C-alpha positions in Angstrom: -141.4 -61.7 -82.6 -143.9 -59.3 -80.5 -142.9 -56.5 -78.5 -142.8 -58.4 -75.4 -140.4 -60.5 -76.7 -138.3 -58.3 -77.9 -138.4 -56.1 -74.8 -137.4 -58.6 -72.9 -134.6 -59.5 -75.1 -133.3 -56.3 -74.9 -133.6 -56.6 -71.3 -131.2 -59.5 -72.1 -129.1 -58.0 -73.7 -128.4 -54.8 -71.7 -128.1 -56.8 -68.8 -125.2 -59.2 -70.4 -123.5 -55.6 -71.4 -123.4 -54.5 -68.1 -122.4 -57.5 -66.2 -119.7 -58.7 -68.9 -118.9 -54.5 -68.4 -118.4 -55.3 -64.5 -116.4 -58.7 -65.5 -113.7 -56.9 -67.4 -113.3 -54.0 -65.5 -112.8 -56.5 -61.6 -110.1 -58.7 -65.0 -108.4 -55.5 -65.5 -108.2 -54.2 -61.3 -106.6 -57.8 -60.7 -104.0 -57.8 -63.5 -102.7 -54.5 -62.4 -103.1 -55.6 -58.8 -100.1 -58.1 -59.8 -99.0 -56.3 -61.9 -97.7 -53.8 -58.2 -96.9 -57.1 -56.8 -94.2 -57.6 -59.1 -92.8 -54.5 -59.0 -92.9 -54.5 -54.9 -91.4 -58.3 -54.7 -88.6 -57.3 -57.8 -87.6 -53.9 -55.7 -87.5 -56.2 -52.7 -85.5 -59.2 -53.6 -82.4 -56.1 -55.7 -82.7 -54.4 -51.9 -82.1 -57.3 -50.0 -79.7 -58.5 -52.1 -77.4 -55.6 -52.9 -77.3 -55.3 -49.2 -74.3 -57.6 -47.2 -74.5 -60.7 -45.8 -74.7 -59.0 -42.7 -77.3 -56.5 -43.3 -79.8 -59.6 -45.3 -79.4 -61.5 -41.9 -84.0 -61.3 -40.9 -84.8 -60.5 -43.5 -84.9 -63.4 -45.9 -88.5 -64.4 -44.5 -90.4 -62.1 -45.8 -89.1 -61.9 -49.1 -89.7 -65.4 -49.3 -93.9 -64.4 -47.6 -93.6 -62.4 -50.6 -93.4 -64.3 -53.3 -95.9 -66.7 -51.7 -97.9 -64.0 -51.3 -97.8 -62.9 -55.0 -98.1 -66.8 -56.1 -101.5 -66.9 -54.2 -103.1 -64.0 -55.4 -102.1 -64.7 -59.2 -103.1 -68.6 -59.4 -106.9 -66.6 -59.3 -106.8 -63.8 -61.3 -105.1 -65.8 -63.7 -107.8 -68.5 -63.9 -110.5 -65.6 -64.1 -109.3 -64.2 -66.9 -109.2 -67.6 -68.6 -112.4 -68.5 -67.8 -113.8 -64.7 -69.5 -111.2 -65.6 -72.8 -113.0 -69.5 -73.1 -116.9 -67.5 -72.5 -115.5 -64.9 -75.3 -114.1 -67.3 -77.2 -117.0 -69.8 -77.4 -119.7 -67.8 -77.3 -121.9 -67.4 -80.0 -125.4 -64.5 -80.6 -128.3 -65.2 -77.9 -130.2 -66.2 -80.5 -130.3 -69.6 -80.1 -130.6 -68.9 -76.3 -133.4 -66.8 -76.7 -135.4 -70.2 -79.1 -134.6 -72.9 -76.0 -135.7 -70.2 -73.4 -138.9 -72.2 -73.5 -137.4 -75.1 -72.2 -135.1 -73.8 -69.5 -139.4 -73.3 -67.0 -137.5 -76.8 -65.2 -134.1 -75.5 -64.2 -135.9 -71.7 -63.0 -138.1 -74.2 -60.7 -135.4 -75.4 -59.1 -134.2 -71.8 -58.9 -137.1 -70.1 -57.3 -138.2 -72.5 -54.9 -134.5 -72.0 -54.4 -135.2 -68.6 -53.6 -138.3 -68.7 -51.7 -137.3 -71.2 -49.5 -132.8 -70.0 -49.0 -135.2 -67.0 -47.7 -131.3 -64.3 -49.0 -130.4 -66.2 -46.2 -126.6 -66.9 -47.6 -126.9 -62.6 -48.6 -127.5 -61.6 -45.2 -124.3 -63.9 -44.2 -122.6 -62.6 -46.5 -122.7 -58.8 -45.3 -122.6 -59.9 -42.1 -119.1 -61.9 -42.8 -118.1 -58.9 -44.3 -119.0 -55.9 -41.7 -117.2 -57.8 -39.2 -114.1 -58.4 -40.9 -114.3 -54.6 -41.4 -115.3 -54.3 -37.5 -111.7 -56.7 -36.9 -109.6 -55.3 -39.2 -110.0 -51.7 -37.6 -110.5 -52.5 -33.7 -106.5 -55.0 -34.5 -105.3 -51.7 -36.3 -106.0 -49.8 -33.1 -104.8 -52.4 -30.9 -101.1 -52.4 -32.7 -101.0 -48.2 -33.5 -102.1 -47.9 -29.4 -99.7 -50.8 -28.4 -96.6 -48.6 -30.7 -97.7 -44.9 -29.1 -97.5 -45.7 -25.7 -94.0 -47.8 -26.7 -93.3 -44.8 -27.9 -94.6 -42.1 -25.3 -92.2 -44.3 -22.3 -89.0 -44.2 -24.5 -89.6 -40.7 -24.9 -90.0 -40.2 -21.2 -86.7 -42.8 -21.0 -84.4 -41.3 -23.9 -85.4 -37.4 -23.9 -82.3 -37.2 -26.4 -82.6 -40.4 -29.0 -84.6 -40.4 -32.5 -87.4 -42.5 -32.2 -88.9 -42.1 -35.7 -89.1 -45.8 -36.5 -92.2 -45.9 -34.1 -93.8 -43.2 -35.9 -93.1 -45.2 -39.0 -93.9 -48.3 -37.7 -97.8 -46.8 -37.2 -97.7 -45.9 -41.0 -97.0 -48.3 -41.9 -99.4 -50.2 -40.4 -102.3 -47.4 -41.3 -101.1 -47.4 -45.5 -101.9 -51.1 -45.1 -104.9 -51.6 -43.5 -106.9 -48.3 -44.0 -107.6 -48.8 -48.1 -108.4 -52.1 -47.5 -110.6 -51.3 -44.9 -112.6 -49.0 -46.7 -113.5 -50.7 -49.9 -114.3 -54.1 -47.2 -116.9 -51.3 -46.0 -118.4 -50.1 -48.7 -119.2 -53.6 -50.0 -120.1 -54.9 -46.9 -123.3 -52.1 -46.4 -124.2 -52.6 -50.3 -124.3 -56.5 -49.8 -126.7 -55.3 -46.8 -128.6 -53.0 -48.8 -129.3 -55.8 -51.2 -130.9 -58.3 -48.2 -133.4 -55.4 -46.8 -134.2 -54.3 -50.2 -137.4 -55.0 -51.1 -137.3 -54.3 -55.8 -134.7 -55.1 -57.8 -131.1 -53.7 -57.3 -129.4 -50.7 -59.8 -127.3 -51.5 -61.5 -124.7 -48.7 -60.2 -125.4 -51.0 -56.6 -124.5 -53.9 -57.8 -121.9 -52.6 -60.0 -120.4 -50.8 -57.0 -120.7 -53.4 -54.9 -119.0 -55.5 -57.0 -116.1 -53.0 -57.7 -115.7 -52.9 -54.1 -115.2 -56.3 -53.3 -113.4 -57.0 -56.1 -110.8 -53.9 -55.1 -110.2 -55.4 -51.1 -110.1 -58.7 -52.5 -107.2 -57.5 -54.3 -105.7 -55.1 -51.4 -106.0 -58.4 -49.0 -102.9 -59.6 -50.8 -101.6 -55.8 -51.5 -101.6 -54.6 -47.8 -98.3 -57.0 -46.5 -96.6 -56.1 -49.9 -96.8 -52.8 -48.5 -95.6 -53.6 -45.5 -92.9 -56.5 -46.6 -91.4 -54.0 -49.5 -91.3 -51.0 -46.8 -89.4 -53.1 -44.8 -87.3 -54.5 -47.4 -86.6 -51.4 -48.4 -86.9 -48.4 -46.0 -90.2 -46.8 -48.0 -93.2 -45.2 -47.5 -96.0 -43.1 -49.1 -95.7 -40.8 -46.2 -92.0 -40.5 -46.0 -89.6 -41.7 -48.7 -86.5 -42.8 -47.4 -83.2 -43.6 -49.1 -83.2 -47.4 -49.2 -81.2 -48.9 -46.2 -79.2 -51.0 -49.5 -77.8 -48.1 -50.9 -77.4 -46.6 -47.9 -76.4 -48.4 -45.0 -75.0 -45.5 -43.0 -78.4 -43.5 -42.6 -79.2 -47.2 -40.8 -80.9 -45.6 -37.4 -78.6 -46.9 -34.8 -80.6 -48.0 -31.8 -77.7 -49.1 -29.2 -75.1 -46.5 -28.8 -72.1 -47.2 -26.3 -72.1 -44.6 -23.3 -69.2 -42.2 -24.5 -67.4 -40.1 -21.4 -66.8 -36.3 -22.2 -63.0 -35.2 -20.6 -61.6 -32.1 -21.6 -58.4 -31.4 -21.5 -57.3 -29.7 -18.2 -54.4 -27.1 -18.3 -53.5 -25.8 -15.3 -51.7 -22.1 -14.6 -47.8 -23.5 -15.2 -48.8 -24.2 -18.6 -48.9 -28.3 -16.8 -51.3 -30.3 -18.5 -52.2 -33.5 -16.5 -51.3 -36.9 -17.9 -54.7 -38.8 -17.7 -57.9 -37.6 -18.9 -59.3 -36.4 -15.4 -56.7 -36.1 -13.2 -56.7 -32.8 -11.3 -53.7 -31.0 -10.2 -52.4 -32.1 -6.9 -52.9 -35.1 -8.0 -50.4 -34.2 -10.3 -48.7 -32.8 -8.2 -48.0 -35.6 -5.8 -47.1 -38.1 -8.5 -44.7 -35.4 -9.0 -43.2 -35.5 -5.4 -43.6 -39.3 -5.1 -41.0 -39.5 -8.7 -38.8 -36.9 -7.6 -38.0 -39.2 -3.4 -38.1 -42.2 -5.2 -34.4 -43.8 -6.0 
């Protein structure tokens, strides 16, 4: 084997190790994401079952949606782990691949022709789609937050003495769920566009950053709605750890309360008290006269 062949084999082995390490890390992140979802789903279900039937009203769809999200996100994670297992279990030494490298010119011609004709069009579309997704996510989040802030400001003027922490809690829920996903998706889109416009070969650091950020963004796409459902069903968030409604129902905020009029007891100079709340002394004297005049 010549020196050129040895260098080529070393480069192939190094590239294979780096790609395998990145893929393995992505699978670990996917498994952790499924584990976090399982914890939130089980905890939310236990809090749901601990509440009374009257307080369960309206929460069942959230519980069902959380299970659907868990199943749909666990399927690709399981398939990726299974594919990696088969790849590792059925793999052999790279010598057989290197010995057959001379016969790979047929597929090489097709791949090179496709790259020349395509001219990285798919990468351009991927980067543009990711950035559009980021912009839409930021826009929708801002619209929701602004709408909640306007409602909070309006109700604070109409009901100045009413506790309106529910609106601040809703804003924190939206920001907590949308911010991590937006950041990771933005990083993935920037790296994808960088690979498109870069003329020379991209570094392994940029490749690993883009691959991992894309993996984390896909995981957070499933965790974001789970965080909202978890916060709604249990009353917990990262910014404010409240007691759960299931264990302390008396801490639940009452949105509508009846009007109560306060009638302090009045005392007259002669020690008498009114018979009815709000009755004046003059009315009380008139009632006594009418009583005495009656046969």
